[in-house]
DRENDO-1510 file (C-alpha; in Angstrom, 1 decimal, always signed):
<recs>
REC; n; res; u; v; w
REC; 1; MET; +1.1; +69.7; +39.8 .
REC; 2; ARG; -1.5; +70.4; +42.7 .
REC; 3; ALA; +1.5; +70.6; +45.1 .
REC; 4; LEU; +3.9; +72.3; +43.2 .
REC; 5; LEU; +1.4; +75.3; +42.9 .
REC; 6; GLN; +0.0; +74.8; +46.8 .
REC; 7; ILE; +3.6; +75.4; +47.8 .
REC; 8; LEU; +4.4; +78.0; +45.2 .
REC; 9; ARG; +1.7; +80.0; +46.5 .
REC; 10; TYR; +2.6; +79.4; +50.1 .
REC; 11; GLN; +6.4; +80.9; +49.3 .
REC; 12; LEU; +4.8; +83.7; +47.1 .
REC; 13; HIS; +2.7; +84.6; +50.6 .
REC; 14; ASP; +5.9; +84.2; +52.2 .
REC; 15; ALA; +7.9; +86.3; +49.8 .
REC; 16; ALA; +4.8; +89.2; +49.8 .
REC; 17; ARG; +5.0; +89.7; +53.2 .
REC; 18; SER; +9.1; +90.6; +53.2 .
REC; 19; ARG; +9.8; +93.7; +53.4 .
REC; 20; TRP; +13.3; +93.6; +51.4 .
REC; 21; ILE; +11.7; +92.6; +48.2 .
REC; 22; LEU; +9.2; +95.5; +48.9 .
REC; 23; ALA; +12.7; +97.9; +49.4 .
REC; 24; TYR; +14.2; +96.4; +47.0 .
REC; 25; GLY; +11.2; +97.1; +44.0 .
REC; 26; LEU; +11.2; +100.6; +45.7 .
REC; 27; LEU; +15.0; +101.2; +45.2 .
REC; 28; PHE; +14.1; +100.9; +41.5 .
REC; 29; LEU; +10.8; +103.0; +41.4 .
REC; 30; LEU; +12.4; +105.7; +43.0 .
REC; 31; LEU; +16.0; +105.6; +41.2 .
REC; 32; THR; +14.1; +105.1; +37.7 .
REC; 33; GLU; +11.2; +108.1; +38.9 .
REC; 34; GLY; +14.6; +110.7; +40.1 .
REC; 35; LEU; +16.8; +109.8; +36.8 .
REC; 36; PHE; +13.3; +111.5; +34.9 .
REC; 37; ARG; +13.2; +113.9; +37.3 .
REC; 38; PHE; +16.8; +115.4; +37.0 .
REC; 39; GLY; +18.5; +113.2; +34.4 .
REC; 40; GLY; +15.7; +113.3; +30.7 .
REC; 41; GLY; +13.9; +110.9; +29.6 .
REC; 42; GLY; +13.3; +107.5; +27.4 .
REC; 43; GLU; +16.7; +106.6; +26.3 .
REC; 44; ARG; +18.9; +108.2; +28.7 .
REC; 45; VAL; +17.4; +106.8; +31.7 .
REC; 46; VAL; +17.7; +103.8; +30.2 .
REC; 47; VAL; +21.3; +104.2; +29.8 .
REC; 48; SER; +21.4; +105.6; +33.4 .
REC; 49; LEU; +20.4; +102.5; +34.8 .
REC; 50; LEU; +22.1; +100.1; +32.6 .
REC; 51; ASN; +25.1; +99.9; +35.6 .
REC; 52; ALA; +22.5; +99.9; +38.5 .
REC; 53; VAL; +20.6; +96.7; +37.1 .
REC; 54; LEU; +23.5; +94.8; +35.9 .
REC; 55; LEU; +24.9; +95.1; +39.5 .
REC; 56; LEU; +22.0; +95.3; +41.5 .
REC; 57; VAL; +20.1; +92.4; +39.8 .
REC; 58; PRO; +22.9; +89.9; +40.5 .
REC; 59; LEU; +24.0; +90.8; +43.9 .
REC; 60; VAL; +20.1; +91.0; +45.3 .
REC; 61; GLY; +19.6; +87.4; +43.4 .
REC; 62; LEU; +22.8; +85.7; +44.8 .
REC; 63; LEU; +22.0; +87.2; +48.4 .
REC; 64; PHE; +18.4; +86.8; +48.7 .
REC; 65; GLY; +18.1; +83.4; +47.2 .
REC; 66; ALA; +20.9; +82.3; +49.4 .
REC; 67; LEU; +19.7; +83.4; +52.6 .
REC; 68; HIS; +15.6; +82.5; +51.4 .
REC; 69; PHE; +17.3; +78.6; +50.6 .
REC; 70; TYR; +18.9; +78.9; +54.5 .
REC; 71; ASN; +15.9; +80.2; +55.9 .
REC; 72; SER; +13.6; +77.2; +54.3 .
REC; 73; ARG; +15.2; +74.4; +55.9 .
REC; 74; GLU; +12.6; +73.7; +58.4 .
REC; 75; PHE; +10.1; +73.8; +55.7 .
REC; 76; MET; +12.1; +71.6; +53.7 .
REC; 77; GLU; +12.2; +69.0; +56.2 .
REC; 78; LEU; +8.4; +69.0; +56.9 .
REC; 79; MET; +7.7; +68.7; +53.2 .
REC; 80; LEU; +10.2; +66.1; +52.5 .
REC; 81; ALA; +8.6; +64.0; +55.7 .
REC; 82; GLN; +5.6; +63.8; +53.2 .
REC; 83; PRO; +4.7; +61.9; +50.2 .
REC; 84; LEU; +6.3; +64.8; +47.9 .
REC; 85; GLU; +9.0; +64.5; +45.0 .
REC; 86; ARG; +11.9; +66.7; +45.8 .
REC; 87; SER; +11.4; +68.1; +42.0 .
REC; 88; VAL; +8.2; +69.5; +43.0 .
REC; 89; LEU; +9.6; +71.1; +46.4 .
REC; 90; PHE; +12.5; +72.6; +44.6 .
REC; 91; GLY; +10.5; +74.2; +41.6 .
REC; 92; GLY; +8.1; +75.5; +44.6 .
REC; 93; LEU; +11.0; +77.0; +46.1 .
REC; 94; PHE; +12.6; +78.6; +43.3 .
REC; 95; GLY; +9.2; +79.9; +42.1 .
REC; 96; GLY; +8.3; +81.4; +45.4 .
REC; 97; LEU; +11.4; +84.0; +45.3 .
REC; 98; ALA; +12.1; +84.4; +41.7 .
REC; 99; ILE; +8.5; +85.6; +40.9 .
REC; 100; PRO; +8.3; +88.2; +43.2 .
REC; 101; LEU; +11.7; +89.4; +43.0 .
REC; 102; MET; +11.2; +89.8; +39.1 .
REC; 103; LEU; +7.5; +91.4; +40.0 .
REC; 104; ALA; +9.8; +94.0; +42.2 .
REC; 105; PHE; +12.3; +94.7; +39.6 .
REC; 106; GLY; +10.1; +94.4; +36.8 .
REC; 107; LEU; +7.3; +97.1; +38.1 .
REC; 108; GLY; +9.7; +99.2; +40.1 .
REC; 109; VAL; +11.7; +100.4; +36.1 .
REC; 110; GLY; +8.5; +99.5; +34.2 .
REC; 111; LEU; +5.6; +101.4; +36.3 .
REC; 112; PRO; +7.8; +105.2; +35.7 .
REC; 113; PHE; +8.3; +104.5; +32.1 .
REC; 114; ALA; +4.4; +103.5; +32.0 .
REC; 115; TRP; +3.8; +107.1; +33.6 .
REC; 116; HIS; +6.3; +109.3; +31.6 .
REC; 117; GLY; +6.8; +107.5; +28.5 .
REC; 118; GLY; +9.3; +106.7; +26.4 .
REC; 119; GLY; +12.1; +103.8; +26.7 .
REC; 120; GLY; +11.0; +101.3; +23.5 .
REC; 121; GLY; +13.2; +98.6; +22.6 .
REC; 122; PRO; +16.0; +99.6; +25.0 .
REC; 123; LEU; +13.6; +99.7; +28.0 .
REC; 124; VAL; +12.4; +96.3; +26.4 .
REC; 125; ALA; +15.8; +94.5; +26.5 .
REC; 126; LEU; +16.9; +96.4; +29.7 .
REC; 127; LEU; +13.6; +94.5; +31.3 .
REC; 128; ALA; +14.6; +91.4; +29.6 .
REC; 129; VAL; +18.3; +91.3; +30.9 .
REC; 130; GLY; +17.1; +92.0; +33.8 .
REC; 131; LEU; +14.5; +89.2; +34.3 .
REC; 132; ALA; +16.8; +87.1; +32.9 .
REC; 133; LEU; +19.5; +88.1; +35.5 .
REC; 134; THR; +17.3; +87.0; +38.5 .
REC; 135; LEU; +16.7; +83.7; +37.4 .
REC; 136; VAL; +20.3; +83.2; +36.7 .
REC; 137; PHE; +20.9; +84.3; +39.6 .
REC; 138; THR; +18.7; +83.0; +41.8 .
REC; 139; GLY; +19.5; +80.1; +40.5 .
REC; 140; VAL; +23.3; +80.0; +41.0 .
REC; 141; ALA; +22.3; +80.9; +45.1 .
REC; 142; PHE; +20.5; +78.0; +45.3 .
REC; 143; LEU; +23.6; +75.7; +44.0 .
REC; 144; VAL; +25.8; +77.8; +46.1 .
REC; 145; ALA; +22.9; +77.3; +49.3 .
REC; 146; LEU; +23.2; +73.3; +48.7 .
REC; 147; ALA; +26.8; +72.9; +48.3 .
REC; 148; PHE; +27.4; +74.4; +51.9 .
REC; 149; GLU; +26.2; +73.7; +55.1 .
REC; 150; ASP; +27.2; +76.5; +56.8 .
REC; 151; ARG; +25.2; +79.9; +56.4 .
REC; 152; ALA; +27.9; +82.3; +56.9 .
REC; 153; LYS; +30.2; +80.0; +54.6 .
REC; 154; GLY; +27.5; +80.3; +51.8 .
REC; 155; MET; +26.8; +83.9; +52.0 .
REC; 156; GLY; +30.3; +84.9; +51.8 .
REC; 157; ALA; +31.1; +82.2; +48.9 .
REC; 158; ALA; +27.6; +84.1; +47.1 .
REC; 159; LEU; +28.9; +87.7; +47.9 .
REC; 160; LEU; +32.3; +86.6; +46.1 .
REC; 161; LEU; +30.5; +85.2; +43.2 .
REC; 162; TRP; +28.9; +88.4; +43.0 .
REC; 163; LEU; +32.5; +90.6; +42.9 .
REC; 164; GLY; +34.2; +87.8; +40.9 .
REC; 165; ALA; +31.4; +88.1; +38.0 .
REC; 166; GLY; +30.1; +92.1; +38.3 .
REC; 167; VAL; +33.6; +93.7; +39.4 .
REC; 168; ILE; +36.8; +91.3; +38.4 .
REC; 169; TRP; +35.7; +89.7; +35.8 .
REC; 170; ASP; +36.0; +93.6; +33.9 .
REC; 171; GLY; +39.6; +93.6; +35.1 .
REC; 172; LEU; +40.7; +90.4; +34.3 .
REC; 173; VAL; +39.5; +91.0; +30.6 .
REC; 174; LEU; +41.4; +94.4; +30.0 .
REC; 175; LEU; +44.4; +92.4; +31.5 .
REC; 176; VAL; +44.1; +89.8; +28.8 .
REC; 177; ILE; +43.5; +92.6; +25.7 .
REC; 178; LEU; +46.9; +94.7; +27.4 .
REC; 179; LEU; +49.2; +91.4; +27.7 .
REC; 180; PHE; +47.7; +90.1; +23.7 .
REC; 181; SER; +47.1; +92.9; +22.1 .
REC; 182; ASP; +49.3; +92.2; +19.4 .
REC; 183; TYR; +47.2; +89.3; +18.6 .
REC; 184; PRO; +43.8; +89.1; +17.2 .
REC; 185; LEU; +41.1; +89.1; +20.2 .
REC; 186; GLU; +37.9; +88.9; +18.6 .
REC; 187; LYS; +37.0; +85.5; +18.8 .
REC; 188; PRO; +38.7; +85.5; +22.7 .
REC; 189; MET; +36.2; +88.2; +23.3 .
REC; 190; LEU; +33.4; +86.5; +22.3 .
REC; 191; ALA; +34.3; +83.4; +23.9 .
REC; 192; LEU; +34.8; +85.8; +27.3 .
REC; 193; THR; +31.5; +87.1; +26.8 .
REC; 194; PHE; +29.1; +84.1; +26.8 .
REC; 195; LEU; +31.2; +83.1; +30.0 .
REC; 196; ASN; +29.9; +85.9; +32.0 .
REC; 197; PRO; +26.0; +86.2; +31.9 .
REC; 198; ILE; +26.7; +90.0; +33.3 .
REC; 199; ASP; +29.3; +90.3; +30.6 .
REC; 200; LEU; +26.7; +89.2; +27.8 .
REC; 201; GLY; +23.6; +91.2; +29.7 .
REC; 202; ARG; +26.0; +94.5; +29.3 .
REC; 203; VAL; +26.8; +94.0; +25.4 .
REC; 204; LEU; +23.4; +93.4; +24.0 .
REC; 205; LEU; +21.8; +96.6; +26.1 .
REC; 206; LEU; +25.2; +98.4; +24.6 .
REC; 207; LEU; +23.8; +97.4; +21.1 .
REC; 208; GLN; +20.3; +98.1; +21.5 .
REC; 209; LEU; +21.5; +101.6; +22.7 .
REC; 210; ASP; +24.1; +102.3; +19.6 .
REC; 211; ILE; +26.6; +103.6; +22.0 .
REC; 212; GLU; +28.9; +100.2; +21.6 .
REC; 213; ALA; +31.6; +102.6; +21.0 .
REC; 214; LEU; +31.3; +102.2; +25.2 .
REC; 215; MET; +33.2; +98.7; +25.0 .
REC; 216; GLY; +36.3; +99.7; +23.2 .
REC; 217; TYR; +37.9; +98.1; +19.8 .
REC; 218; THR; +36.0; +95.0; +19.8 .
REC; 219; GLY; +33.2; +97.0; +19.9 .
REC; 220; ALA; +32.7; +96.7; +16.0 .
REC; 221; VAL; +33.2; +92.8; +16.3 .
REC; 222; PHE; +30.4; +92.9; +18.8 .
REC; 223; ARG; +27.8; +94.6; +16.6 .
REC; 224; ARG; +28.5; +92.6; +13.6 .
REC; 225; PHE; +27.5; +89.4; +15.7 .
REC; 226; PHE; +25.5; +90.6; +18.1 .
REC; 227; GLY; +23.5; +92.8; +16.4 .
REC; 228; SER; +22.6; +89.8; +13.7 .
REC; 229; GLU; +19.5; +87.9; +14.0 .
REC; 230; MET; +21.9; +85.1; +14.6 .
REC; 231; GLY; +23.7; +86.8; +17.2 .
REC; 232; VAL; +20.6; +87.8; +19.3 .
REC; 233; LEU; +18.8; +84.3; +19.2 .
REC; 234; THR; +22.1; +83.1; +20.0 .
REC; 235; SER; +22.4; +85.1; +22.6 .
REC; 236; ALA; +19.6; +84.6; +24.2 .
REC; 237; ALA; +19.9; +81.0; +24.1 .
REC; 238; ALA; +23.4; +81.5; +26.2 .
REC; 239; LEU; +21.2; +83.1; +28.6 .
REC; 240; VAL; +18.9; +80.5; +28.9 .
REC; 241; VAL; +21.5; +78.3; +28.8 .
REC; 242; TRP; +22.6; +80.0; +32.1 .
REC; 243; THR; +19.4; +80.0; +33.7 .
REC; 244; GLY; +19.0; +76.2; +33.3 .
REC; 245; ALA; +22.7; +75.3; +34.0 .
REC; 246; PRO; +23.0; +76.2; +37.5 .
REC; 247; LEU; +19.1; +74.8; +38.2 .
REC; 248; TRP; +19.8; +71.8; +37.2 .
REC; 249; LEU; +23.2; +71.1; +38.9 .
REC; 250; GLY; +21.5; +72.4; +42.2 .
REC; 251; PHE; +18.5; +69.9; +41.3 .
REC; 252; ARG; +21.0; +67.4; +41.1 .
REC; 253; ARG; +22.8; +68.5; +44.7 .
REC; 254; PHE; +19.0; +68.6; +46.1 .
REC; 255; LYS; +18.0; +64.8; +45.3 .
REC; 256; ARG; +21.0; +64.0; +47.0 .
REC; 257; LYS; +21.3; +65.9; +50.0 .
REC; 258; ASP; +20.4; +64.2; +53.2 .
REC; 259; PHE; +18.4; +67.0; +55.7 .
</recs>
């Protein structure tokens, strides 16, 4: 535990000096403050932030996560030369990036709401989804960096994953709806939602905002399932699985990797 805390403290100190993480938090701070000044208040600001959070948080988690892992290569080699368990090193590296990213996002979005007030349940849902997506895609980024030795290939793969999950996925879902519109698609749509954490976060946020009509004809199905207590618990469990699975797979590769 002491070794983990030491590594985590070093990583946090290193991340605190990163201008990119400070810029990330400042971006959300300025965006949220600007929406309060020009777009209204409370729930309206949450609605306006929805797409920005669902696109920027995964992108930053993937790119920063992969870059952080590649840049920590010499540090990892130095630490592995010591009598140190790899699980401790892996946990310190992950926490040393995920925590600053979560703090930057949480403060960037939360401070303007603290000044202006409003938000309520939708704001809590927005923050929870943003923090969960940070953990998910930072873990995915570590897995990508472990899978690709070459930095350029790894960063390219991370960017392609973001394009697939954040942009192309919606087109594929729409294509499925168009091709199989004569069949009952309620259950397949639910299954597709659980296969993409960004899509899952979007559904949960829209339901908190009572604007599920924006999701098309399947909105009533999502309301019946996700609006229930069991649906919320299942959705939360799905995000936990999405957080844990990449970390578990990444740690398995990290244990076997020859640095």
